[in-house]
N, CA, C, O and the ligand as a Tripos MOL2 file, in Angstrom:
@<TRIPOS>MOLECULE
protein
  245   243    62     0     0
PROTEIN
NO_CHARGES

@<TRIPOS>ATOM
      1 N          -9.2540    5.6890    0.0130 N.3       1 MET1
      2 CA         -7.9520    5.7720   -0.5910 C.3       1 MET1
      3 C          -7.9280    6.5190   -1.8070 C.2       1 MET1
      4 O          -8.9370    6.6120   -2.5070 O.2       1 MET1
      5 N          -6.7180    7.1190   -2.1380 N.am      2 SER2
      6 CA         -6.6750    7.6500   -3.4930 C.3       2 SER2
      7 C          -6.6900    6.9680   -4.7580 C.2       2 SER2
      8 O          -6.4810    5.7580   -4.6690 O.2       2 SER2
      9 N          -6.8930    7.4520   -5.9810 N.am      3 ARG3
     10 CA         -6.8340    6.7770   -7.0000 C.3       3 ARG3
     11 C          -5.4480    6.1850   -7.3150 C.2       3 ARG3
     12 O          -5.4060    5.1720   -8.0130 O.2       3 ARG3
     13 N          -4.3740    6.7070   -6.8800 N.am      4 ALA4
     14 CA         -3.0690    6.3090   -6.9760 C.3       4 ALA4
     15 C          -2.8870    4.8990   -6.1810 C.2       4 ALA4
     16 O          -2.1930    3.9770   -6.6080 O.2       4 ALA4
     17 N          -3.5800    4.8750   -5.0190 N.am      5 VAL5
     18 CA         -3.4250    3.6110   -4.2650 C.3       5 VAL5
     19 C          -4.1560    2.6000   -4.8740 C.2       5 VAL5
     20 O          -3.6630    1.4790   -5.0060 O.2       5 VAL5
     21 N          -5.2530    2.8600   -5.2520 N.am      6 TYR6
     22 CA         -6.1800    1.8920   -6.0450 C.3       6 TYR6
     23 C          -5.4370    1.3880   -7.3570 C.2       6 TYR6
     24 O          -5.6090    0.2430   -7.7750 O.2       6 TYR6
     25 N          -4.7350    2.1560   -7.8840 N.am      7 SER7
     26 CA         -3.9700    1.6290   -9.0850 C.3       7 SER7
     27 C          -2.7050    1.0430   -8.7400 C.2       7 SER7
     28 O          -2.0190    0.5860   -9.6550 O.2       7 SER7
     29 N          -2.3480    0.9950   -7.7020 N.am      8 GLY8
     30 CA         -1.0250    0.2540   -7.2940 C.3       8 GLY8
     31 C           0.0430    1.2730   -7.5440 C.2       8 GLY8
     32 O           1.2080    0.8790   -7.5780 O.2       8 GLY8
     33 N          -0.2010    2.4130   -7.7050 N.am      9 TRP9
     34 CA          1.1700    3.3990   -7.7800 C.3       9 TRP9
     35 C           1.4580    3.9660   -6.5140 C.2       9 TRP9
     36 O           2.4950    4.6250   -6.5810 O.2       9 TRP9
     37 N           0.8930    3.9670   -5.2700 N.am     10 ALA10
     38 CA          1.2340    4.5150   -4.0940 C.3      10 ALA10
     39 C           0.9470    3.5190   -2.9410 C.2      10 ALA10
     40 O           0.0720    2.6530   -2.9610 O.2      10 ALA10
     41 N           1.7760    3.7590   -1.9770 N.am     11 CYS11
     42 CA          1.7790    2.8210   -0.7570 C.3      11 CYS11
     43 C           0.3760    2.9150   -0.0280 C.2      11 CYS11
     44 O          -0.0020    4.0390    0.3000 O.2      11 CYS11
     45 N          -0.4110    1.8380    0.2470 N.am     12 VAL12
     46 CA         -1.6430    1.8830    0.8490 C.3      12 VAL12
     47 C          -1.6210    2.4790    2.1990 C.2      12 VAL12
     48 O          -2.6530    2.9600    2.6670 O.2      12 VAL12
     49 N          -0.3840    2.4760    2.9260 N.am     13 TRP13
     50 CA         -0.2550    2.8870    4.2640 C.3      13 TRP13
     51 C           0.0710    4.4750    4.4580 C.2      13 TRP13
     52 O          -0.6110    5.2190    5.1640 O.2      13 TRP13
     53 N           1.2320    4.8760    3.7120 N.am     14 CYS14
     54 CA          1.5430    6.3200    3.7040 C.3      14 CYS14
     55 C           1.4420    6.9530    2.5060 C.2      14 CYS14
     56 O           1.7970    8.1310    2.4790 O.2      14 CYS14
     57 N           1.0360    6.4400    1.4950 N.am     15 GLY15
     58 CA          0.6940    7.2570    0.2180 C.3      15 GLY15
     59 C           1.9980    7.5860   -0.5180 C.2      15 GLY15
     60 O           1.9280    8.4950   -1.3460 O.2      15 GLY15
     61 N           3.1110    7.0110   -0.3450 N.am     16 ALA16
     62 CA          4.3690    7.2920   -0.9530 C.3      16 ALA16
     63 C           4.2980    6.6730   -2.3130 C.2      16 ALA16
     64 O           3.8280    5.5540   -2.5130 O.2      16 ALA16
     65 N           4.8870    7.6140   -3.4240 N.am     17 SER17
     66 CA          4.9050    6.9310   -4.6200 C.3      17 SER17
     67 C           5.7610    5.6900   -4.7260 C.2      17 SER17
     68 O           6.8370    5.5980   -4.1350 O.2      17 SER17
     69 N           5.3310    4.8720   -5.3850 N.am     18 LEU18
     70 CA          6.1530    3.5200   -5.5300 C.3      18 LEU18
     71 C           6.8010    3.4200   -6.9730 C.2      18 LEU18
     72 O           6.5400    2.5330   -7.7840 O.2      18 LEU18
     73 N           7.6530    4.4280   -7.1600 N.am     19 GLN19
     74 CA          8.3680    4.2850   -8.4170 C.3      19 GLN19
     75 C           9.0920    3.2090   -8.6360 C.2      19 GLN19
     76 O           9.1250    2.6760   -9.7460 O.2      19 GLN19
     77 N           9.8190    2.7230   -7.5020 N.am     20 ARG20
     78 CA         10.5750    1.5450   -7.5940 C.3      20 ARG20
     79 C           9.9040    0.2950   -7.4150 C.2      20 ARG20
     80 O          10.5920   -0.7210   -7.3180 O.2      20 ARG20
     81 N           8.4730    0.2170   -7.3470 N.am     21 GLY21
     82 CA          7.8280   -0.7740   -7.0490 C.3      21 GLY21
     83 C           7.3990   -0.9910   -5.5870 C.2      21 GLY21
     84 O           7.9380   -0.3360   -4.6950 O.2      21 GLY21
     85 N           6.5820   -1.7620   -5.3620 N.am     22 GLY22
     86 CA          6.2300   -1.9520   -3.8530 C.3      22 GLY22
     87 C           5.8440   -3.5140   -3.9750 C.2      22 GLY22
     88 O           5.8600   -4.2120   -4.9890 O.2      22 GLY22
     89 N           5.4580   -3.9020   -2.5190 N.am     23 GLU23
     90 CA          5.2430   -5.2430   -2.3680 C.3      23 GLU23
     91 C           3.6850   -5.3400   -2.0260 C.2      23 GLU23
     92 O           3.0760   -4.4150   -1.4900 O.2      23 GLU23
     93 N           3.1310   -6.5010   -2.3740 N.am     24 PRO24
     94 CA          1.8190   -6.6940   -2.1160 C.3      24 PRO24
     95 C           1.4810   -6.3620   -0.6700 C.2      24 PRO24
     96 O           2.2640   -6.6570    0.2320 O.2      24 PRO24
     97 N           0.2480   -5.7110   -0.4270 N.am     25 ALA25
     98 CA         -0.1050   -5.5710    0.9430 C.3      25 ALA25
     99 C          -1.5360   -6.0050    1.1110 C.2      25 ALA25
    100 O          -2.2290   -5.4810    1.9830 O.2      25 ALA25
    101 N          -2.0060   -6.9350    0.3210 N.am     26 GLY26
    102 CA         -3.2420   -7.5900    0.4210 C.3      26 GLY26
    103 C          -4.3060   -6.9400   -0.3360 C.2      26 GLY26
    104 O          -3.9100   -6.1550   -1.1990 O.2      26 GLY26
    105 N          -5.5170   -7.0820   -0.2160 N.am     27 ARG27
    106 CA         -6.4840   -6.7660   -0.9750 C.3      27 ARG27
    107 C          -7.4820   -5.7280   -0.3790 C.2      27 ARG27
    108 O          -8.0130   -6.0250    0.6910 O.2      27 ARG27
    109 N          -7.7440   -4.7160   -0.8810 N.am     28 ALA28
    110 CA         -8.6470   -3.8430   -0.1960 C.3      28 ALA28
    111 C         -10.0060   -3.8750   -0.7840 C.2      28 ALA28
    112 O         -10.2160   -3.9120   -1.9960 O.2      28 ALA28
    113 N         -10.9550   -3.8560    0.1730 N.am     29 ARG29
    114 CA        -12.2770   -4.1840   -0.2450 C.3      29 ARG29
    115 C         -13.0100   -2.6670   -0.0710 C.2      29 ARG29
    116 O         -12.8400   -1.9080    0.8830 O.2      29 ARG29
    117 N         -13.8610   -2.4350   -1.2410 N.am     30 GLY30
    118 CA        -14.5300   -1.3290   -1.2700 C.3      30 GLY30
    119 C         -15.7330   -1.2110   -2.1210 C.2      30 GLY30
    120 O         -15.9970   -2.1670   -2.8510 O.2      30 GLY30
    121 N         -16.4740   -0.2050   -2.1290 N.am     31 SER31
    122 CA        -17.5920   -0.3080   -3.1750 C.3      31 SER31
    123 C         -17.9340    1.2350   -3.2210 C.2      31 SER31
    124 O         -17.7060    2.0210   -2.3010 O.2      31 SER31
    125 N         -18.5610    1.5700   -4.5250 N.am     32 VAL32
    126 CA        -19.1140    2.6990   -4.6320 C.3      32 VAL32
    127 C         -20.4370    2.3480   -5.4430 C.2      32 VAL32
    128 O         -20.5280    1.9010   -6.5860 O.2      32 VAL32
    129 N         -21.4060    2.6660   -4.5610 N.am     33 GLY33
    130 CA        -22.8530    2.4340   -5.1630 C.3      33 GLY33
    131 C         -22.7920    0.8880   -5.2110 C.2      33 GLY33
    132 O         -22.2950    0.2110   -4.3110 O.2      33 GLY33
    133 N         -23.4050    0.3330   -6.4700 N.am     34 ALA34
    134 CA        -23.4730   -0.9050   -6.6790 C.3      34 ALA34
    135 C         -22.2270   -1.5450   -7.2490 C.2      34 ALA34
    136 O         -22.2010   -2.7510   -7.4950 O.2      34 ALA34
    137 N         -21.1790   -0.7350   -7.4640 N.am     35 HIS35
    138 CA        -19.8940   -1.3470   -8.0090 C.3      35 HIS35
    139 C         -18.9810   -1.7280   -6.8750 C.2      35 HIS35
    140 O         -18.6060   -0.9850   -5.9670 O.2      35 HIS35
    141 N         -18.6710   -3.0280   -7.0640 N.am     36 VAL36
    142 CA        -17.5710   -3.5670   -6.0950 C.3      36 VAL36
    143 C         -16.1510   -3.3130   -6.4540 C.2      36 VAL36
    144 O         -15.8070   -3.6090   -7.5990 O.2      36 VAL36
    145 N         -15.2940   -2.8140   -5.6510 N.am     37 LEU37
    146 CA        -13.9810   -2.1920   -6.1610 C.3      37 LEU37
    147 C         -13.0080   -2.9290   -5.3320 C.2      37 LEU37
    148 O         -12.2160   -2.2580   -4.6700 O.2      37 LEU37
    149 N         -12.9560   -4.2280   -5.2740 N.am     38 ASP38
    150 CA        -11.9730   -4.9840   -4.4830 C.3      38 ASP38
    151 C         -10.6380   -4.8190   -5.4540 C.2      38 ASP38
    152 O         -10.6470   -4.9940   -6.6720 O.2      38 ASP38
    153 N          -9.6490   -4.4980   -4.7660 N.am     39 VAL39
    154 CA         -8.2630   -4.2570   -5.6050 C.3      39 VAL39
    155 C          -7.0060   -4.7380   -4.8100 C.2      39 VAL39
    156 O          -6.8720   -4.6350   -3.5910 O.2      39 VAL39
    157 N          -6.1610   -5.2450   -5.6280 N.am     40 ASP40
    158 CA         -4.7220   -5.3250   -4.8580 C.3      40 ASP40
    159 C          -4.1380   -4.0680   -4.4140 C.2      40 ASP40
    160 O          -4.2410   -3.0970   -5.1640 O.2      40 ASP40
    161 N          -3.5630   -3.9580   -3.3440 N.am     41 VAL41
    162 CA         -2.8740   -2.5990   -3.0050 C.3      41 VAL41
    163 C          -1.4280   -2.9710   -2.7440 C.2      41 VAL41
    164 O          -1.1060   -4.1570   -2.6650 O.2      41 VAL41
    165 N          -0.5830   -2.0280   -2.6140 N.am     42 TYR42
    166 CA          0.7460   -2.2070   -2.5120 C.3      42 TYR42
    167 C           1.2390   -1.3410   -1.2900 C.2      42 TYR42
    168 O           0.5470   -0.4270   -0.8410 O.2      42 TYR42
    169 N           2.4320   -1.6650   -0.7940 N.am     43 GLN43
    170 CA          3.0300   -0.9290    0.2920 C.3      43 GLN43
    171 C           4.7120   -0.8090   -0.0920 C.2      43 GLN43
    172 O           5.3510   -1.4680   -0.9130 O.2      43 GLN43
    173 N           5.0980    0.1150    0.6820 N.am     44 CYS44
    174 CA          6.5420    0.3190    0.4450 C.3      44 CYS44
    175 C           7.4790   -0.9580    0.7640 C.2      44 CYS44
    176 O           7.2950   -1.7090    1.7220 O.2      44 CYS44
    177 N           8.4020   -1.0720   -0.0870 N.am     45 LEU45
    178 CA          9.3100   -2.2810    0.0470 C.3      45 LEU45
    179 C          10.0280   -2.1930    1.2770 C.2      45 LEU45
    180 O          10.2290   -1.0930    1.7930 O.2      45 LEU45
    181 N          10.4660   -3.3450    1.8350 N.am     46 PRO46
    182 CA         11.1210   -3.4110    3.0590 C.3      46 PRO46
    183 C          12.3310   -2.5970    3.2090 C.2      46 PRO46
    184 O          13.1950   -2.6960    2.3380 O.2      46 PRO46
    185 N          12.5040   -1.8050    4.2010 N.am     47 GLY47
    186 CA         13.4520   -0.9980    4.4380 C.3      47 GLY47
    187 C          13.3600    0.4970    3.5410 C.2      47 GLY47
    188 O          14.3300    1.2140    3.2970 O.2      47 GLY47
    189 N          12.2150    0.7090    3.2070 N.am     48 ALA48
    190 CA         11.9820    1.8930    2.6020 C.3      48 ALA48
    191 C          10.7220    2.4680    3.0650 C.2      48 ALA48
    192 O           9.8720    1.7490    3.5900 O.2      48 ALA48
    193 N          10.5360    3.8420    2.8860 N.am     49 GLY49
    194 CA          9.4280    4.4250    3.3010 C.3      49 GLY49
    195 C           8.7320    4.1030    4.7060 C.2      49 GLY49
    196 O           9.4960    4.0130    5.6670 O.2      49 GLY49
    197 N           7.5900    3.9510    4.8890 N.am     50 CYS50
    198 CA          6.8760    3.5450    6.0830 C.3      50 CYS50
    199 C           7.1890    2.2970    6.5160 C.2      50 CYS50
    200 O           7.0230    2.0680    7.7140 O.2      50 CYS50
    201 N           7.7100    1.2230    5.6330 N.am     51 SER51
    202 CA          8.1550    0.0250    5.8460 C.3      51 SER51
    203 C           9.1260    0.1500    6.9740 C.2      51 SER51
    204 O           8.8860   -0.2980    8.0950 O.2      51 SER51
    205 N          10.2070    0.7570    6.6580 N.am     52 SER52
    206 CA         11.3490    0.9500    7.4990 C.3      52 SER52
    207 C          10.9260    1.5130    8.9540 C.2      52 SER52
    208 O          11.5000    1.1300    9.9740 O.2      52 SER52
    209 N           9.9320    2.4020    8.9640 N.am     53 LEU53
    210 CA          9.3000    2.7930   10.2080 C.3      53 LEU53
    211 C           8.7830    1.8280   11.0560 C.2      53 LEU53
    212 O           9.0200    1.7730   12.2630 O.2      53 LEU53
    213 N           8.0430    1.0290   10.4020 N.am     54 ARG54
    214 CA          7.3610   -0.1860   11.1820 C.3      54 ARG54
    215 C           8.4740   -1.1460   11.6320 C.2      54 ARG54
    216 O           8.4250   -1.7240   12.7180 O.2      54 ARG54
    217 N           9.3230   -1.2690   10.8900 N.am     55 SER55
    218 CA         10.4520   -2.3060   11.2260 C.3      55 SER55
    219 C          11.0770   -1.7950   12.5610 C.2      55 SER55
    220 O          11.3920   -2.6390   13.4010 O.2      55 SER55
    221 N          11.2630   -0.5690   12.7940 N.am     56 LYS56
    222 CA         11.8780   -0.0790   13.9910 C.3      56 LYS56
    223 C          10.9110   -0.1290   15.1090 C.2      56 LYS56
    224 O          11.2580   -0.3990   16.2590 O.2      56 LYS56
    225 N           9.7610    0.1210   14.7800 N.am     57 GLN57
    226 CA          8.8880    0.0560   15.9390 C.3      57 GLN57
    227 C           8.6560   -1.5880   16.4320 C.2      57 GLN57
    228 O           8.4870   -1.9010   17.6110 O.2      57 GLN57
    229 N           8.6800   -2.4170   15.4630 N.am     58 THR58
    230 CA          8.6470   -3.7010   15.9800 C.3      58 THR58
    231 C           9.9030   -4.5010   16.4770 C.2      58 THR58
    232 O           9.9000   -5.4140   17.3030 O.2      58 THR58
    233 N          11.0240   -3.9500   15.7760 N.am     59 GLY59
    234 CA         12.1600   -4.6170   16.1720 C.3      59 GLY59
    235 C          12.5660   -5.8650   15.3060 C.2      59 GLY59
    236 O          13.6520   -6.4150   15.4880 O.2      59 GLY59
    237 N          11.6130   -6.3270   14.3010 N.am     60 ASP60
    238 CA         11.7380   -7.4260   13.5130 C.3      60 ASP60
    239 C          12.6650   -7.0420   12.2700 C.2      60 ASP60
    240 O          12.7150   -5.9370   11.7290 O.2      60 ASP60
    241 N          13.3430   -8.1150   11.9540 N.am     61 ASP61
    242 CA         14.2950   -8.1180   10.7230 C.3      61 ASP61
    243 C          15.3390   -7.0020   11.0540 C.2      61 ASP61
    244 O          16.2460   -6.7510   10.2620 O.2      61 ASP61
    245 ZN          4.5420    3.3480    2.7040 Zn       62 ZN62
@<TRIPOS>BOND
     1     1     2 1
     2     2     3 1
     3     3     4 2
     4     3     5 am
     5     5     6 1
     6     6     7 1
     7     7     8 2
     8     7     9 am
     9     9    10 1
    10    10    11 1
    11    11    12 2
    12    11    13 am
    13    13    14 1
    14    14    15 1
    15    15    16 2
    16    15    17 am
    17    17    18 1
    18    18    19 1
    19    19    20 2
    20    19    21 am
    21    21    22 1
    22    22    23 1
    23    23    24 2
    24    23    25 am
    25    25    26 1
    26    26    27 1
    27    27    28 2
    28    27    29 am
    29    29    30 1
    30    30    31 1
    31    31    32 2
    32    31    33 am
    33    33    34 1
    34    34    35 1
    35    35    36 2
    36    35    37 am
    37    37    38 1
    38    38    39 1
    39    39    40 2
    40    39    41 am
    41    41    42 1
    42    42    43 1
    43    43    44 2
    44    43    45 am
    45    45    46 1
    46    46    47 1
    47    47    48 2
    48    47    49 am
    49    49    50 1
    50    50    51 1
    51    51    52 2
    52    51    53 am
    53    53    54 1
    54    54    55 1
    55    55    56 2
    56    55    57 am
    57    57    58 1
    58    58    59 1
    59    59    60 2
    60    59    61 am
    61    61    62 1
    62    62    63 1
    63    63    64 2
    64    63    65 am
    65    65    66 1
    66    66    67 1
    67    67    68 2
    68    67    69 am
    69    69    70 1
    70    70    71 1
    71    71    72 2
    72    71    73 am
    73    73    74 1
    74    74    75 1
    75    75    76 2
    76    75    77 am
    77    77    78 1
    78    78    79 1
    79    79    80 2
    80    79    81 am
    81    81    82 1
    82    82    83 1
    83    83    84 2
    84    83    85 am
    85    85    86 1
    86    86    87 1
    87    87    88 2
    88    87    89 am
    89    89    90 1
    90    90    91 1
    91    91    92 2
    92    91    93 am
    93    93    94 1
    94    94    95 1
    95    95    96 2
    96    95    97 am
    97    97    98 1
    98    98    99 1
    99    99   100 2
   100    99   101 am
   101   101   102 1
   102   102   103 1
   103   103   104 2
   104   103   105 am
   105   105   106 1
   106   106   107 1
   107   107   108 2
   108   107   109 am
   109   109   110 1
   110   110   111 1
   111   111   112 2
   112   111   113 am
   113   113   114 1
   114   114   115 1
   115   115   116 2
   116   115   117 am
   117   117   118 1
   118   118   119 1
   119   119   120 2
   120   119   121 am
   121   121   122 1
   122   122   123 1
   123   123   124 2
   124   123   125 am
   125   125   126 1
   126   126   127 1
   127   127   128 2
   128   127   129 am
   129   129   130 1
   130   130   131 1
   131   131   132 2
   132   131   133 am
   133   133   134 1
   134   134   135 1
   135   135   136 2
   136   135   137 am
   137   137   138 1
   138   138   139 1
   139   139   140 2
   140   139   141 am
   141   141   142 1
   142   142   143 1
   143   143   144 2
   144   143   145 am
   145   145   146 1
   146   146   147 1
   147   147   148 2
   148   147   149 am
   149   149   150 1
   150   150   151 1
   151   151   152 2
   152   151   153 am
   153   153   154 1
   154   154   155 1
   155   155   156 2
   156   155   157 am
   157   157   158 1
   158   158   159 1
   159   159   160 2
   160   159   161 am
   161   161   162 1
   162   162   163 1
   163   163   164 2
   164   163   165 am
   165   165   166 1
   166   166   167 1
   167   167   168 2
   168   167   169 am
   169   169   170 1
   170   170   171 1
   171   171   172 2
   172   171   173 am
   173   173   174 1
   174   174   175 1
   175   175   176 2
   176   175   177 am
   177   177   178 1
   178   178   179 1
   179   179   180 2
   180   179   181 am
   181   181   182 1
   182   182   183 1
   183   183   184 2
   184   183   185 am
   185   185   186 1
   186   186   187 1
   187   187   188 2
   188   187   189 am
   189   189   190 1
   190   190   191 1
   191   191   192 2
   192   191   193 am
   193   193   194 1
   194   194   195 1
   195   195   196 2
   196   195   197 am
   197   197   198 1
   198   198   199 1
   199   199   200 2
   200   199   201 am
   201   201   202 1
   202   202   203 1
   203   203   204 2
   204   203   205 am
   205   205   206 1
   206   206   207 1
   207   207   208 2
   208   207   209 am
   209   209   210 1
   210   210   211 1
   211   211   212 2
   212   211   213 am
   213   213   214 1
   214   214   215 1
   215   215   216 2
   216   215   217 am
   217   217   218 1
   218   218   219 1
   219   219   220 2
   220   219   221 am
   221   221   222 1
   222   222   223 1
   223   223   224 2
   224   223   225 am
   225   225   226 1
   226   226   227 1
   227   227   228 2
   228   227   229 am
   229   229   230 1
   230   230   231 1
   231   231   232 2
   232   231   233 am
   233   233   234 1
   234   234   235 1
   235   235   236 2
   236   235   237 am
   237   237   238 1
   238   238   239 1
   239   239   240 2
   240   239   241 am
   241   241   242 1
   242   242   243 1
   243   243   244 2
@<TRIPOS>SUBSTRUCTURE
     1 MET1         2 RESIDUE 1 A MET
     2 SER2         6 RESIDUE 1 A SER
     3 ARG3        10 RESIDUE 1 A ARG
     4 ALA4        14 RESIDUE 1 A ALA
     5 VAL5        18 RESIDUE 1 A VAL
     6 TYR6        22 RESIDUE 1 A TYR
     7 SER7        26 RESIDUE 1 A SER
     8 GLY8        30 RESIDUE 1 A GLY
     9 TRP9        34 RESIDUE 1 A TRP
    10 ALA10       38 RESIDUE 1 A ALA
    11 CYS11       42 RESIDUE 1 A CYS
    12 VAL12       46 RESIDUE 1 A VAL
    13 TRP13       50 RESIDUE 1 A TRP
    14 CYS14       54 RESIDUE 1 A CYS
    15 GLY15       58 RESIDUE 1 A GLY
    16 ALA16       62 RESIDUE 1 A ALA
    17 SER17       66 RESIDUE 1 A SER
    18 LEU18       70 RESIDUE 1 A LEU
    19 GLN19       74 RESIDUE 1 A GLN
    20 ARG20       78 RESIDUE 1 A ARG
    21 GLY21       82 RESIDUE 1 A GLY
    22 GLY22       86 RESIDUE 1 A GLY
    23 GLU23       90 RESIDUE 1 A GLU
    24 PRO24       94 RESIDUE 1 A PRO
    25 ALA25       98 RESIDUE 1 A ALA
    26 GLY26      102 RESIDUE 1 A GLY
    27 ARG27      106 RESIDUE 1 A ARG
    28 ALA28      110 RESIDUE 1 A ALA
    29 ARG29      114 RESIDUE 1 A ARG
    30 GLY30      118 RESIDUE 1 A GLY
    31 SER31      122 RESIDUE 1 A SER
    32 VAL32      126 RESIDUE 1 A VAL
    33 GLY33      130 RESIDUE 1 A GLY
    34 ALA34      134 RESIDUE 1 A ALA
    35 HIS35      138 RESIDUE 1 A HIS
    36 VAL36      142 RESIDUE 1 A VAL
    37 LEU37      146 RESIDUE 1 A LEU
    38 ASP38      150 RESIDUE 1 A ASP
    39 VAL39      154 RESIDUE 1 A VAL
    40 ASP40      158 RESIDUE 1 A ASP
    41 VAL41      162 RESIDUE 1 A VAL
    42 TYR42      166 RESIDUE 1 A TYR
    43 GLN43      170 RESIDUE 1 A GLN
    44 CYS44      174 RESIDUE 1 A CYS
    45 LEU45      178 RESIDUE 1 A LEU
    46 PRO46      182 RESIDUE 1 A PRO
    47 GLY47      186 RESIDUE 1 A GLY
    48 ALA48      190 RESIDUE 1 A ALA
    49 GLY49      194 RESIDUE 1 A GLY
    50 CYS50      198 RESIDUE 1 A CYS
    51 SER51      202 RESIDUE 1 A SER
    52 SER52      206 RESIDUE 1 A SER
    53 LEU53      210 RESIDUE 1 A LEU
    54 ARG54      214 RESIDUE 1 A ARG
    55 SER55      218 RESIDUE 1 A SER
    56 LYS56      222 RESIDUE 1 A LYS
    57 GLN57      226 RESIDUE 1 A GLN
    58 THR58      230 RESIDUE 1 A THR
    59 GLY59      234 RESIDUE 1 A GLY
    60 ASP60      238 RESIDUE 1 A ASP
    61 ASP61      242 RESIDUE 1 A ASP
    62 ZN62       245 GROUP 0 **** ****
């Protein structure tokens, strides 16, 4: 993942910039060497970005 995703600035799925904010997408687990890098990640808001694409695919909401 990019630094922007790790910092909560970008969608974890599509990488879109979350200038209007995102919704929590869970916690990503990662590590670099001995450093644990568990971070909260975010995704596009419902109806925006890849979230809208997912809704069309599933038919939910
Ligand atoms: Zn997205």
